[in-house]
C-alpha positions in Angstrom: 94.6 84.4 94.8 97.6 82.8 93.1 100.8 83.5 95.2 104.4 82.9 94.2 106.9 82.7 97.1 110.7 83.0 96.9 113.5 84.2 99.1 117.3 84.8 99.1 118.1 82.3 102.0 117.5 79.4 99.7 114.9 76.6 99.4 116.0 74.9 102.7 115.3 78.0 104.8 112.7 77.6 107.6 111.6 81.1 106.8 110.2 80.3 103.4 108.4 77.2 104.8 106.8 79.4 107.6 105.7 82.0 105.0 104.2 79.3 102.8 102.2 77.9 105.7 100.6 81.3 106.4 100.1 82.3 102.8 98.1 79.2 102.1 95.2 80.9 104.0 95.0 83.4 101.2 95.1 81.3 98.0 97.1 78.9 95.9 100.8 78.9 96.8 103.8 78.0 94.6 107.4 78.2 95.6 110.3 79.0 93.3 113.5 79.7 95.3 117.3 79.6 94.9 118.9 76.2 95.3 121.6 77.8 97.5 121.8 80.9 99.7 121.9 84.2 97.8 121.9 86.7 100.6 123.0 90.3 99.8 122.9 89.4 96.1 120.9 92.6 95.4 119.1 92.8 92.1 121.6 90.6 90.1 120.2 88.9 87.0 121.9 85.9 85.4 122.7 86.6 81.8 125.9 84.7 80.9 124.5 81.2 81.3 121.1 79.4 81.1 118.9 78.9 84.1 117.2 75.6 85.1 114.8 74.5 87.7 114.2 71.2 89.5 111.6 69.9 92.0 112.5 70.9 95.5 114.1 68.0 97.5 112.0 68.8 100.6 108.3 68.7 101.1 106.1 71.8 101.6 102.9 70.1 102.6 101.4 69.7 99.2 102.7 72.9 97.7 104.4 72.8 94.3 108.0 73.9 95.1 111.1 74.2 92.8 114.7 75.2 93.2 116.6 77.4 90.7 120.3 77.7 90.0 120.0 81.5 90.0 119.4 84.7 92.0 116.2 85.8 93.8 115.4 88.1 90.9 116.0 85.1 88.5 113.5 83.0 90.6 110.8 85.6 90.2 111.3 86.0 86.4 111.4 82.2 85.9 108.5 81.6 88.4 106.3 84.1 86.6 107.1 82.3 83.3 106.2 79.0 84.9 103.0 80.4 86.6 101.7 83.3 84.5 98.5 83.5 86.5 100.5 84.7 89.6 98.9 87.8 91.2 101.4 88.5 94.0 105.0 87.6 94.9 106.1 87.2 98.5 109.8 87.1 99.3 111.0 85.8 102.7 110.7 85.4 105.5 114.3 86.5 105.5 116.5 85.4 108.4 118.0 88.9 109.1 116.4 92.3 108.9 116.3 94.4 105.7 116.1 97.9 107.2 117.2 101.3 105.9 120.4 101.2 103.8 120.4 97.4 103.6 117.5 97.7 101.1 120.2 98.6 98.5 121.8 95.1 98.6 119.0 92.9 99.8 118.2 89.9 97.7 115.0 89.5 99.5 113.8 92.9 98.5 115.2 92.5 95.0 112.8 89.6 94.4 109.9 91.8 95.3 111.2 94.6 93.1 111.5 92.2 90.2 107.8 91.4 90.6 107.0 95.1 90.5 109.1 95.5 87.4 107.0 92.8 85.8 103.7 94.5 86.8 102.9 92.4 89.9 102.8 93.3 93.6 105.9 92.4 95.5 106.1 92.1 99.2 109.4 91.4 101.0 109.3 90.1 104.6 112.2 89.9 107.1 113.0 89.4 110.8 116.2 89.7 112.9 118.1 86.6 113.7 120.2 86.0 116.9 122.0 83.0 118.3 118.9 80.9 117.6 116.5 80.8 114.7 113.6 83.3 114.7 110.4 82.1 116.3 108.5 81.7 113.0 105.6 80.0 114.7 105.2 83.0 117.0 105.3 85.4 114.0 102.7 83.5 112.0 99.7 85.5 113.3 101.5 88.8 112.6 102.5 87.6 109.1 98.8 86.8 108.5 97.7 90.2 109.8 100.2 92.0 107.4 99.1 89.9 104.4 95.4 90.7 105.2 96.3 94.4 105.0 98.5 94.3 101.8 96.8 91.6 99.7 93.7 93.7 99.5 95.5 96.5 97.7 94.9 97.2 94.1 98.4 96.6 92.7 100.9 96.6 91.4 102.7 97.8 94.6 105.9 97.3 96.4 106.3 96.8 100.2 109.1 96.1 102.6 108.0 94.4 105.9 110.2 93.8 108.9 109.1 91.9 112.0 110.7 92.4 115.4 111.2 89.1 117.4 108.1 89.7 119.5 105.9 92.3 117.9 103.5 94.4 119.8 101.8 96.3 116.9 102.0 97.2 113.2 102.9 100.7 111.8 103.5 102.3 108.5 107.0 103.7 108.2 109.5 105.3 105.9 113.0 104.0 105.1 115.7 104.8 107.6 118.7 106.5 106.0 121.7 106.8 108.3 125.4 107.4 107.8 127.8 104.6 108.9 131.5 104.8 109.9 132.6 102.5 107.1 136.1 102.1 108.6 138.5 99.5 107.1 140.1 97.4 109.9 143.2 95.5 108.8 143.8 92.0 110.2 145.4 88.7 109.3 144.2 85.1 109.0 145.9 82.1 110.8 148.3 81.7 107.9 149.6 85.3 108.3 147.8 86.6 105.2 146.3 90.1 105.3 142.6 90.6 105.3 140.2 93.5 106.0 136.9 94.0 107.8 134.7 97.0 106.9 132.7 98.2 109.9 129.1 99.3 109.7 128.6 101.2 113.0 125.8 103.8 112.7 126.8 107.3 113.4 123.3 108.5 114.4 120.2 106.9 116.0 117.2 105.9 114.0 114.6 108.6 113.5 111.1 108.1 114.8 108.7 107.0 112.1 111.4 105.0 110.2 111.5 101.2 109.7 114.5 100.8 112.0 112.9 102.8 114.8 109.8 100.7 114.5 111.6 97.4 114.9 113.7 98.7 117.7 110.4 99.6 119.5 108.8 96.1 118.9 106.6 97.2 116.1 106.1 95.5 112.7 107.3 98.0 110.0 105.5 98.2 106.7 107.3 100.5 104.2 105.7 101.3 100.9 108.4 101.7 98.2 108.6 102.8 94.6 111.0 102.0 91.7 111.6 105.6 90.8 114.9 106.7 92.4 114.7 110.3 91.1 115.4 113.0 93.6 112.3 115.0 92.6 112.8 118.0 94.8 116.3 118.6 93.6 115.2 118.0 90.0 112.4 120.5 90.3 114.9 123.1 91.8 117.3 122.5 88.9 114.5 122.8 86.3 113.2 126.0 87.8 116.6 127.7 87.2 115.7 127.6 83.5 119.3 127.2 82.5 120.9 124.5 80.4 123.8 122.6 81.9 126.2 124.0 79.3 125.4 127.6 80.1 
């Protein structure tokens, strides 16, 4: 299997090196990643300037690796152009979770979505980070177990995977959708200039069966996703009314 690996933390992240080491068990690995951190970039695509790539300045144990002056989605588009025989795109391992609402702005997940848009399976992988770096060595077996499950699928498909710090199992989950307070808290910097913090305190606990609930309970969360954002139940209800919008 030909595997393309990218991320949003940048080419220097220990998470991408850890993922590459595990992915080598499953086939030929190439790395095409941002030259600087692109966290929370979402699905941004560079269109106002040309992209370029260079050989990575660090070694990945014999893996061809390149850095791109663009976003995670750019890296996938350019990487698939460079390596058209790619069969799956892995994005991560992100330093920080991508659970629930954070999927909307995740650069890690955007890279996997870009693969899906181009007809190739995309898998995003993330883990929480605290005062120290995640224990990627300890997660390697779990990463391998997840890849054994997902790389056997007949794609294209899209998955979002989140590892707790010390997993005790793997479960299939749905996306957690919670409301947050979203309060704007005024403050000022040392120069006396005004600034503002937007708080993101959840207003309700995570529901059982969701990705966030799984990670909180020391379980690896695998969430299958789709590109279609249509609210099909509501659309069906609207269409059943049989009335045009101008009536």
